[in-house]
N, C-alpha and C positions, 0 to 999 in steps of 0.2 A: 406734863413733862413736855414741852416743842417737840418735832418731829420739822425735818425738810422736809420739802416738794421731792417728792420720790423721783424726780428724772434731774435732782443732785449727784455730784460721783462720792465714793467713798473718801472716808479721812479719819484719821486719826490724831492720838495724845502721847505723849513724853513726861517724864514727872519721876521725881526724888523724892525719898524720904531722909523728914528730918532737912538737915541742913542741905540733902541731898536735891539740887534742882535740874529742870531739864537745859541742855547746853544750851550754847547762846546759837545761834542760827551760822553763823561764820564758822563753830565747833561740829557741825552735825557731820556724820561721814553721809560721801555725796555716795552716791549711787550712779548708776550708769545713764550718762548726759544723753545716748540714743536709744533709752528705754521711751516707749511714743504709748499714749493711752486713745484707742478706738473713739473718733470720734464721730458725733449723732445721734439723733432721738432713740433710735431703734439696738444703738449698741450700749448694755450695760457693759462695767469692768467686775470681769471675774476675778474674788476675793478667795483663797484657799486659808484656812484655820488650820494650824498645825499641832497639835499638844503636845507635849516632852510628857513622858510617863513621868508620874507621879503630881502631877495636875491633876485639879477637881473635873473631875467628869462634865460637870453640867456644867463650865465654863463656855467650853465648846458651843455646847446649843442657847446659850445666852449670849456670848457673840454674835453666832450666825443668825439667829432673829435678831437681833440690836441693831446689827449696820444694814440687811437686810431690807430694816422698817426704817433705819434711819438715813438712807441715803439711795433704796430703789438698785443696793450689788448683790449681782450674784453671787454667793459665796457655798463653799461645798466644805463639809473638813473632812480630811484627812484623817489617814490611819495612826495611832500615837507613835511617835519614834522616842530611842533612846538618847538622851543628854548626848554630843558628842566627846569623846575625850581629850580630843586635842582643845577642849576652850576653855577647860577647865581648870581654874587657874588656883595653885597649891595653896600659896600665902597666904590666902583669904578663905579659904574653901569655898569660892564660890565657883560661878562661869563669867565670862571675858562677853560681853554682850558684842561686843565688835563681830567677834569669832563663829559667835549665834548665827550673826545676821550673814555670812558670808554661808556658813551652813544652811541658811533656809532659802536663801538666794538658788544655791545647787538644788535644794527639793522643789520650786519652783513647777509645779505639774506644766507642761505643753499647752498653750493654748489661755492660760491663766495671765492676770496681770500684775499682780499683789498676794504678798503671803504675808501671813503673822502668826509668830509663836508664843504659845504660852507656857510658860514654868511654875510652879511653885517653891524653886531654889531661886536665890539671891543671885543676882545677877549684879557686874560693873561695867566700867570702862574709864577710858584716862581724863581727863581735860587739862586746863590752862596749866593749872594745881595741883591736880591729883593726878600720881601716878593709877589708882587705882581707886574708883567712885562707886559706890553702890547707887544707884539708879532704876525706877520704876518699870523703865522702858527705854527703850533705843528703837532710830529708824532712821531708814538711809533718806537722805536728803533727794528726792528723786525717783526713789524706788529702787527692785521691788520688794523687800524686806525692811521687814519690823517684830520686835519683838518684844512680851510684857511677860511682868513676873509678880503677883500678891505677895511675896513673901514680905515686902514692905506697906504696901498695902495694910494687910491685914491686921496688921500688930496694933494700932488704936480703932481697929472699926470699931462702932457699938453693937451691930450688929451683922448676919447675915445680907443687910439686905442695904444694909449699908455699903458691906466689901463691894458686892455687887455693882455697885452704882461705879463707886471708885473704878474697880477693872472698865466698867461700860468707857469711862471718860479718858482710859487712858489707851486704853485700846483704839478711839477712833480718830485721838490725839495722834496717835503715830502715824495709825496710815493716814492720816493727815500730813505730814513730814515726807510719805514717801508719796504722794501725789503732788505735792514741793510747794507746799505753805506752812511759811514761815515763822515761828512765833508772831501773834498778833501783838500790836500795841493801840487800836483803834479801841477794843474794849475791855474792860475790868471781869466781863463775864464770859467775854468767847473762850471756847473749848479751847483754843490752838493759842492762850495766855500763857506765856513763860509762868512755871511756876514759883518762880522766886524764891525758894529755896524753902516751903516748909510741904508739908502735905498737908496744912489748912487749904492753902489755897488750891486744891482740887478739889476739897470742897464747895469751895465759894466759887465756883466756878459751874456755869448751866451747860447742858448739855446740846447748845446752839450753838452755832456760826453764828459771828456780825457781817452785817454786809459787806461789809469791806471785805472777808475773807470769803462771803460767798461769789462778789466778783471776780476775784483771785482764781477760785476754783471753775468761773465760764469760761476760762480761757484753757480749760485743757477739755470740757468738752460743752455743746452747743445746750443749752435751756430752757423746756418750752417755754 
């Protein structure tokens, strides 16, 4: 398994199951354009993980370890929260990812840069064609929040390890969008590649960034 230099910053992943795919870059919800990341070798991006009730408790520990190892971020796991009622979409019995992003933004601890929510409940968003489109995850382009769900990831998983790898990839991809990384068009194996409509794309992509995406990340932080 390939890992990055410990001085790279955190980054993340967004996908949807079966015919669900990551949104086109122009359709990603925009974060706070004034959101600034610390610059310099001695500053680490601080990421908070917020597990929602009902999610497998092992995911938080898994992602904390993976994010810290992969990008040398400072990661803290917050106490479990109940999914906010205002985000529930009754017609489809699931939660609106866009609303959860807003909730997470408000839950971002002081002095932290990014927050990622984890849920086991189905989540959805709106795209150019569909009013309500089920997704693996969603993140503000430019931060500070993103959300992932294992609801669709686990349906065709071979085993627990396979599911965990999917969760890790989705989380890292989503964090990448919060840092401003668009979908990658430079490599078919890059973590930031668009899902192109199938869960197969998640499995085929590697847990690494291409050189082009590494250069883009360097614009947010000086790399030794």
